[in-house]
N, C-alpha and C positions, 0 to 999 in steps of 0.2 A: 504494500500500500504506500502511495506517495505521501509526502508531508502535506500536500494540498488537500488530499482526500481526508487525512486524519484531522485536519483543522475543521472540516465541515461535518464530521461525524458527531452527532449529539449523544451525550451520556444521559441515560434515563435518570430522572430525579429520584432521590432516595425517599421512600415512603416512611411515615411515622407508623410504628407498630407497637402492639402490646399482645402478648400471648398468655392466655390464662388456662389453667387446668380445668377439665370438665369431665363429666360422667354421663354416659347414655343411660338415663333413668328407665325409659320404657320405649317400646316400639308400638306405634299406634296404627292398626290396620286401616286401610282406606274406607271411607264412609260409603262411597259409591263403587260399583264393581271395577270401573276403569280408572279410579282415582289412584293417587300415589300414597304409599306408606309413609308415615312420618316418624322421625326420631325425636323424642323429647330429651333435651340435653340440659343438665344443671351445670351452670358456670360458677366455679368457685371464685370468690372475690367480688361477685355482683351483690347488689342490695337484695334483701330477702324477697321483696315483691317482684323483682325483675330477674331472678337468677335462672329461670327456666325459659328455654326457647324451643320452638318446634320447627324443624326443617324437613324438607323432603329427604327421605332416606335413600339417596342415590349418589354414589361417589364413583370415581374411577381409580383403579390401581395404576402403578407406574407404567404398565403395558397398555393402558387405555381400556382395560376390561371393566365392565360394570360390577360394582360391589356394593354392599350395604353394611351399616353399622350393626353390631350385636348389642343386645341389652346388657348393661353392666360394664361395657367397655370404657376404659380410661382413655380419654382423648385430650386434645388441646384445641382451643378456639383462638384464632388470630384475628385481630381487628387491625386493618391497615388503612391509612388515609394518605392521599397525595399532599404534598407540601402546601398547596393553596387552600386546603381544608383545615389547616391547623394554625395556631397562634402561640406565641411564647407563654410560658407559665411562670408566675412570680415564685420566688423561693418559698413563700409562706403557703403555697398550694393553690392560690387563686390565679385566675388568668390575668394577664396584663390588659390594661385598658386599650380599647381600639383607638387607632390613630387616624 
């Protein structure tokens, strides 16, 4: 690669992330025959009223094959945000005022 091409190559911006431990609490069968099975996941570190999420129980393994979560599985939940969706946090834990 020439120096000229290297100058024009954009580097992807780093996303802000947090990864939290979680557990698959239960698998919920579809309500309608053609519906999707759901996995109810409890996220550790979330507030009591908001620690459970339900998502479609459809994932892909490294080879691209469809797989699903098992009840009781220990998993991780990662939240990521692009730089434009975040703002600096003050040292005391609050967010910095908007400018």
